[in-house]
C-alpha positions as CSV (number, residue, x, y, z in Angstrom):
1,M,81.6,112.0,75.9
2,A,78.9,113.2,78.3
3,M,77.0,109.9,78.0
4,G,80.2,108.0,78.7
5,V,81.0,110.1,81.8
6,A,77.4,109.8,83.0
7,A,77.5,106.0,82.5
8,V,80.7,105.7,84.4
9,M,79.3,107.8,87.3
10,V,76.2,105.7,87.5
11,L,77.8,102.3,87.0
12,L,81.1,102.7,88.8
13,P,79.8,102.9,92.3
14,K,77.6,99.9,91.8
15,V,80.4,97.8,90.4
16,V,82.7,98.9,93.1
17,G,80.1,98.0,95.7
18,V,80.1,94.5,94.4
19,L,83.9,94.4,94.4
20,M,84.1,95.7,98.0
21,E,81.7,93.0,99.2
22,G,84.1,90.5,97.9
23,L,87.4,92.1,98.8
24,S,86.7,93.4,102.3
25,P,86.2,89.9,103.8
26,I,89.3,88.7,102.1
27,G,91.3,91.5,103.7
28,K,89.8,90.8,107.1
29,S,90.5,87.1,106.8
30,A,94.1,87.8,105.6
31,K,94.6,90.0,108.7
32,E,93.2,87.3,111.0
33,I,95.5,84.6,109.5
34,M,98.6,86.8,109.7
35,Q,97.8,87.8,113.3
36,K,97.6,84.1,114.3
37,Q,101.1,83.7,112.7
38,M,102.6,86.8,114.2
39,G,100.8,86.8,117.6
40,K,97.8,88.7,119.0
41,D,99.9,91.7,120.1
42,A,101.5,92.3,116.7
43,E,100.2,95.4,114.9
44,L,99.3,94.5,111.4
45,N,97.8,96.6,108.6
46,I,96.6,95.0,105.3
47,G,96.9,97.4,102.4
48,M,94.0,97.6,100.0
49,D,93.7,99.6,96.8
50,C,92.1,103.1,97.0
51,A,89.5,101.7,94.5
52,L,87.6,100.4,97.6
53,A,86.7,104.0,98.4
54,L,85.1,104.6,94.9
55,G,81.6,103.8,96.1
56,D,81.8,106.2,99.1
57,P,79.1,108.9,98.7
58,A,81.5,111.7,99.4
59,T,83.9,110.4,96.7
60,V,81.1,110.2,94.2
61,T,79.8,113.7,95.1
62,V,83.3,115.2,94.8
63,T,83.8,113.4,91.4
64,V,80.4,114.5,90.0
65,I,81.1,118.1,90.9
66,T,84.7,118.2,89.9
67,I,84.4,116.8,86.4
68,P,82.4,119.7,84.9
69,L,84.6,122.2,86.9
70,T,87.7,120.6,85.4
71,M,86.3,120.9,81.8
72,L,85.4,124.5,82.5
73,C,88.9,125.2,83.8
74,A,90.4,123.5,80.7
75,L,88.4,125.9,78.5
76,I,89.0,129.1,80.6
77,L,92.4,128.9,82.1
78,P,95.2,130.4,80.0
79,G,98.1,128.1,78.9
80,I,96.3,124.8,79.2
81,M,97.2,123.0,75.9
82,I,95.2,119.8,76.4
83,F,91.5,118.8,76.8
84,P,91.5,116.5,79.8
85,I,89.6,113.5,78.6
86,G,92.0,111.1,80.2
87,V,92.2,113.3,83.3
88,L,88.4,113.2,83.7
89,M,88.6,109.4,84.2
90,S,91.4,109.8,86.7
91,I,89.4,112.3,88.8
92,I,87.6,109.6,90.7
93,Y,90.9,108.2,91.9
94,M,92.2,111.7,92.8
95,S,89.0,112.4,94.7
96,T,89.3,109.2,96.7
97,M,92.6,110.3,98.0
98,T,91.4,113.9,98.7
99,V,88.3,112.6,100.5
100,M,90.4,110.4,102.7
101,A,92.9,113.1,103.4
102,S,90.2,115.6,104.4
103,N,88.3,113.0,106.5
104,G,85.2,113.2,104.2
105,N,85.0,117.0,104.0
106,V,83.4,117.5,100.6
107,I,84.2,121.2,100.1
108,R,87.9,120.7,100.9
109,S,88.0,117.6,98.7
110,I,86.4,119.5,95.8
111,I,89.0,122.3,96.1
112,S,91.9,119.9,96.5
113,T,90.8,117.7,93.6
114,L,90.2,120.7,91.3
115,L,93.7,122.1,92.2
116,F,95.2,118.7,91.4
117,T,93.5,118.5,88.1
118,I,94.6,122.0,87.1
119,V,98.2,121.1,87.9
120,V,97.9,117.8,86.0
121,M,96.5,119.7,83.0
122,Y,99.4,122.2,83.0
123,L,101.9,119.3,83.5
124,G,100.1,117.3,80.8
125,G,100.6,120.1,78.3
126,Y,104.3,120.2,79.2
127,V,104.8,116.4,79.1
128,A,102.6,115.5,76.1
129,P,105.0,116.7,73.3
130,G,107.9,114.7,74.8
131,A,105.6,111.7,75.2
132,T,104.5,112.0,71.6
133,Q,108.2,112.1,70.5
134,F,109.0,109.0,72.5
135,L,106.0,107.2,70.9
136,H,107.1,108.3,67.4
137,G,110.6,107.0,68.2
138,A,109.1,103.7,69.1
139,G,107.2,103.5,65.8
140,V,103.8,104.3,67.1
141,G,102.0,106.7,64.7
142,L,99.8,109.3,66.4
143,Q,98.9,111.6,63.4
144,G,96.0,113.7,64.4
145,Q,95.6,111.9,67.7
146,G,96.5,112.8,71.2
147,T,99.0,111.5,73.6
148,D,98.1,109.4,76.6
149,F,99.7,110.3,79.9
150,V,98.9,109.5,83.5
151,L,100.0,111.8,86.3
152,T,97.7,110.8,89.1
153,G,100.2,108.5,91.0
154,P,102.4,111.3,92.3
155,W,99.4,113.3,93.4
156,E,98.2,110.4,95.5
157,V,101.6,110.3,97.3
158,L,101.5,114.1,97.7
159,T,98.0,114.0,99.1
160,Y,99.0,111.3,101.6
161,W,102.1,113.3,102.6
162,L,100.1,116.5,103.0
163,S,97.4,114.7,105.1
164,T,100.2,113.5,107.5
165,V,101.8,116.9,107.8
166,F,98.5,118.8,108.5
167,H,97.0,116.4,111.0
């Protein structure tokens, strides 16, 4: 698991860098084309995925620091019923949102991301038995295996909302 996480941390920023080189000009061109259609005075925002921020040095730093802290919290905190293998891979997406919300402040982003992961681990322990029942009802056998769940989406919305409230 450590080798997999290390490989992701080394390779992901490089792959995302290549992706950003291709997507950023497309976004700029789309904005220019739409502004020609709508007029120069029209305010236009082109939405891009938060994955474009994965190569940001602050995001990578927050992710590298938060992953071992999350594993430590999973082992130490009482009442956490899961080991967050799936959550570890989602941390990089959580950290992009917290880095953006904190305007690149690494300390605030680490604290926010760690708090989010702790809440996700507690919620995961709460949701996992029901998700396992649903999968069994659908005929998917998970004997001796875990349940896959993703709870990062709501946290991204919450992060955006909190950043608008506190700015």
